[in-house]
C-alpha positions in Angstrom: -7.3 -18.2 -3.3 -7.6 -15.7 -6.1 -4.7 -13.7 -7.5 -5.4 -10.2 -6.1 -6.1 -11.6 -2.6 -2.8 -13.5 -2.8 -1.0 -10.2 -3.6 -2.4 -8.4 -0.6 -1.4 -11.3 1.8 2.0 -11.7 0.2 3.9 -9.2 2.4 2.8 -11.0 5.6 3.6 -14.4 3.9 7.1 -13.2 3.0 7.7 -12.1 6.5 6.7 -15.5 7.9 9.0 -17.5 5.5 12.6 -18.3 6.2 14.3 -16.0 3.8 17.1 -18.4 2.9 14.4 -20.7 1.5 12.2 -18.0 0.0 13.0 -18.8 -3.6 11.9 -22.4 -3.1 8.8 -21.6 -1.1 7.6 -19.0 -3.6 7.6 -21.5 -6.5 4.4 -23.2 -5.2 1.5 -22.4 -7.6 1.5 -21.2 -11.1 0.0 -18.2 -12.9 -0.6 -16.3 -9.7 -1.0 -12.9 -11.4 -3.7 -13.2 -14.1 -5.1 -10.0 -15.6 -8.0 -8.7 -13.6 -11.2 -7.6 -15.4 -11.9 -4.8 -12.9 -9.9 -2.0 -11.3 -10.6 0.6 -8.6 -9.5 4.2 -8.9 -9.3 6.6 -6.0 -9.2 10.4 -6.1 -10.6 13.6 -4.7 -14.3 14.0 -5.3 -15.2 15.0 -8.9 -19.0 15.5 -9.0 -19.2 15.3 -12.8 -16.7 12.5 -13.2 -19.2 10.1 -14.9 -19.5 12.6 -17.7 -15.9 14.0 -17.9 -13.9 10.8 -17.1 -10.6 11.1 -19.0 -9.4 7.6 -18.0 -9.3 5.1 -20.9 -6.3 2.9 -20.0 -5.4 0.9 -17.0 -2.1 2.7 -16.5 -4.0 5.9 -15.8 -5.8 4.4 -12.8 -4.6 5.5 -9.4 -4.9 2.6 -6.8 -3.7 4.3 -3.6 -3.7 7.7 -1.9 -2.2 9.2 1.2 -5.3 11.4 1.7 -8.3 10.9 3.9 -11.5 12.8 4.2 -14.0 13.0 1.3 -12.8 10.8 -1.5 -14.4 8.9 -4.4 -13.7 5.4 -5.6 -14.3 4.8 -9.3 -14.9 1.2 -10.5 -13.7 0.3 -14.0 -14.2 -2.8 -16.1 -11.5 -4.0 -18.6 -11.9 -6.3 -21.5 -9.8 -7.4 -24.5 -10.7 -6.2 -27.9 -13.3 -6.5 -29.4 -15.6 -7.3 -26.5 -19.1 -5.8 -25.8 -20.5 -5.8 -22.3 -24.3 -5.9 -21.6 -24.2 -5.8 -17.8 -22.4 -6.7 -14.6 -23.0 -7.3 -10.9 -20.6 -7.4 -8.0 -20.0 -6.7 -4.3 -17.8 -4.0 -2.7 -16.7 -3.7 0.9 -15.0 -0.9 3.0 -14.1 -0.2 6.6 -17.1 0.3 8.9 -15.4 3.6 10.1 -15.8 5.1 6.7 -19.1 7.0 6.1 -20.8 6.3 2.8 -21.9 9.6 1.3 -23.4 8.5 -2.0 -22.8 7.0 -5.4 -24.0 6.7 -9.0 -24.0 4.4 -12.0 -22.0 5.7 -15.0 -21.8 5.5 -18.8 -25.6 5.4 -19.3 -26.1 2.2 -17.4 -29.3 1.4 -15.4 -28.9 -0.3 -12.0 -28.7 0.1 -8.3 -26.3 0.4 -5.4 -27.8 -1.5 -2.5 -25.9 -0.3 0.6 -25.4 -2.1 3.9 -23.0 -1.3 6.7 -19.5 -1.6 5.3 -20.7 -3.1 1.9 -22.8 -2.7 -1.2 -24.2 -4.9 -4.0 -23.9 -3.1 -7.3 -25.8 -4.2 -10.5 -25.6 -2.4 -13.8 -27.3 -3.2 -17.2 -26.7 -1.4 -20.4 -28.9 -3.5 -22.6 -31.8 -3.0 -23.5 -31.7 0.6 -22.1 -28.5 1.6 -23.9 -26.3 0.3 -26.6 -23.8 -2.2 -25.2 -20.4 -0.4 -24.6 -17.5 -1.9 -26.6 -14.2 -2.4 -24.9 -11.2 -2.0 -27.2 -8.6 -3.1 -24.8 -9.7 -0.1 -22.7 -11.3 0.4 -19.3 -15.0 1.3 -18.9 -16.2 3.4 -15.9 -19.1 1.5 -14.3 -19.8 3.4 -11.0 -18.5 5.9 -8.5 -18.8 5.8 -4.7 -18.1 8.6 -2.3 -16.9 8.3 1.3 -15.8 10.3 4.2 -12.6 8.3 4.8 -11.5 7.9 8.4 -8.0 6.4 8.6 -6.3 3.8 6.5 -8.4 1.2 4.7 -9.4 -0.2 1.3 -12.4 -0.4 -0.9 -12.4 -3.9 -2.3 -14.4 -5.5 -5.1 -15.1 -9.1 -4.1 -16.7 -12.3 -5.5 -19.3 -13.3 -6.3 -19.6 -11.4 -9.5 -21.0 -11.8 -13.0 -20.3 -10.0 -16.3 -22.6 -10.4 -19.4 -20.3 -10.2 -22.4 -21.9 -9.5 -25.8 -25.4 -8.1 -26.3 -28.5 -10.3 -26.5 -29.4 -12.6 -28.0 -25.9 -14.0 -27.8 -24.9 -12.6 -24.4 -25.0 -14.7 -21.3 -24.0 -13.8 -17.8 -20.7 -15.5 -16.8 -19.2 -15.8 -13.3 -16.0 -13.9 -12.7 -13.7 -14.5 -9.8 -11.9 -11.3 -9.0 -10.6 -9.4 -5.9 -9.4 -5.9 -6.6 -9.1 -2.8 -4.4 -7.8 0.7 -3.9 -6.5 2.0 -0.6 -6.7 5.4 1.1 -4.9 6.9 4.2 -1.8 5.0 3.1 1.2 5.6 5.4 3.9 4.0 3.3 3.3 0.5 2.0 0.8 -0.3 -0.8 0.2 -2.9 -3.5 -1.5 -2.6 -6.9 -3.4 -4.9 -9.2 -1.3 -5.1 -12.3 -2.5 -3.9 -15.6 -3.0 -6.2 -18.6 0.4 -7.0 -20.2 2.4 -6.0 -17.2 5.0 -8.7 -16.5 6.9 -9.6 -14.5 5.0 -8.5 -11.5 7.1 -7.8 -8.4 6.0 -7.9 -4.8 8.8 -7.1 -2.3 8.8 -8.0 1.4 10.9 -6.7 4.2 11.2 -9.0 7.3 11.1 -6.1 9.8 8.2 -3.8 10.5 10.3 -1.5 12.6 14.0 -0.7 13.5 14.7 1.2 16.7 18.0 3.1 17.4 19.1 5.1 20.5 22.2 7.1 20.1 24.1 10.0 21.7 24.5 13.2 19.7 27.0 12.4 16.9 26.7 8.6 17.3 26.1 6.1 14.6 24.9 2.5 14.4 23.8 -0.2 12.0 21.1 -2.9 11.7 20.3 -5.4 8.9 16.9 -6.0 7.1 16.3 -9.2 5.1 14.3 -8.7 1.9 12.6 -11.0 -0.6 10.5 -10.8 -3.7 7.6 -12.7 -5.2 7.1 -14.3 -7.7 10.5 -15.9 -8.1 12.8 -13.8 -10.4 9.9 -11.4 -10.7 12.1 -8.3 -10.5 14.6 -6.4 -8.4 13.3 -4.1 -5.7 14.6 -0.6 -5.5 15.6 0.1 -1.9 15.6 3.6 -0.5 15.8 5.6 2.7 13.5 8.6 3.2 15.7 10.6 5.6 19.2 12.0 5.1 20.4 10.6 8.4 19.9 7.1 7.0 22.0 5.4 4.4 21.7 1.9 2.9 24.1 -0.7 1.7 22.6 -3.6 -0.2 23.9 -7.1 -0.8 22.4 -9.8 -3.0 23.7 -13.1 -1.7 21.1 -15.3 -3.5 18.2 -15.4 -5.9 15.3 -13.3 -4.7 17.1 -12.5 -1.5 18.8 -9.3 -0.3 20.4 -8.0 2.8 19.9 -4.3 3.5 22.4 -2.7 5.9 20.8 0.4 7.5 23.2 2.9 8.9 21.9 5.8 11.0 24.1 8.8 11.9 23.0 11.3 14.6 25.6 13.9 13.7 24.0 17.3 13.5 20.6 16.0 14.8 18.8 17.7 17.7 18.0 15.6 20.8 14.7 13.8 20.6 12.9 11.3 18.3 13.5 11.2 14.6 11.4 9.0 12.2 11.7 7.7 8.7 11.2 4.7 6.4 13.2 2.2 4.5 11.3 1.2 1.4 11.4 -1.6 -1.1 9.6 -0.8 -4.3 8.8 -2.8 -7.5 5.1 -2.8 -8.5 4.2 -2.9 -4.9 6.0 -1.3 -2.0 6.9 -2.6 1.5 8.2 -0.4 4.3 10.2 -0.6 7.5 9.6 2.2 10.0 12.8 3.5 11.5 13.0 5.5 14.8 16.1 7.2 16.1 16.1 8.6 19.6 19.0 11.1 20.0 20.1 11.5 23.6 21.2 14.9 24.9 24.9 15.1 25.6 25.9 15.3 29.3 28.0 18.4 28.8 30.6 19.8 31.3 29.7 19.2 35.0 28.6 22.3 36.9 31.0 23.8 39.4 30.4 22.5 42.9 28.8 24.6 45.5 31.9 25.8 47.4 31.3 26.4 51.1 32.4 29.7 52.7 35.7 29.6 54.6 34.0 29.5 57.9 31.9 26.4 57.0 33.6 23.0 57.5 32.8 20.3 55.0 34.3 16.8 54.8 36.2 15.6 51.8 33.6 12.8 51.3 30.8 15.4 51.0 32.8 17.4 48.4 33.5 14.2 46.4 29.8 13.4 46.3 29.1 16.6 44.4 31.0 15.1 41.4 29.1 11.8 41.3 
């Protein structure tokens, strides 16, 4: 399994592992986070982005958005100094529900975008049509794709792929195994491909997708979330609550293992459902959805319907009015 695919599956893996043995289980495998030679940027549609692209460094690439609707996904190559690139070919996939609106090859390249339902094969050549671009530890904009995004999903660059480093006659296509993506319609959780030189890389995992509370007005309650991180000793997540009626208390009883006490307080809240998130962030972000249903208070019982003096009622009937 390649590194980027491992990262995207990691949250579900963390949730399936016994957290007390997380540190041991996560030590399997080495060098799980190599630098990726390709990155996907997502943004609002910029019709002239091929010509005006201001992005030169990986850190400027945006890999997730909460937006839906018309969006563009921009595909960048990265190479260490002083590499030249003569051409590349790769596949991309996206959710079937997304409508492909168009795309173009950038930076003077000549190629094609062969679109099928939910996928496309992209090939680009700079040589012999254009001088081979040189990558000075920078990113190179290869292509842009435009979609009408319907709901959450990701555009992924998947193997098989080739990159031709160096211009002919010395350049030869070489296979590259990568798996990179950008996500749109994000609700809370996301994960990024790390940029070159970023280490340690931290992927947090929370063992609960959702916490549910039901309280009377003014009531309070607590529940615990278990949290882990990958790779081992890869960092310390920052835990946060998105709503003022939630507060967190964090314990760190063991390496790469945390206990997050979530306290909810219904004081001052109107009856009805209230929603928020507990987040764990460090490179990637995992989330637990929290729902709080505040029950209306019973209040003071209404005065019973007192019968007129000339109407006889039994004591049992009167008592029943208070039940």
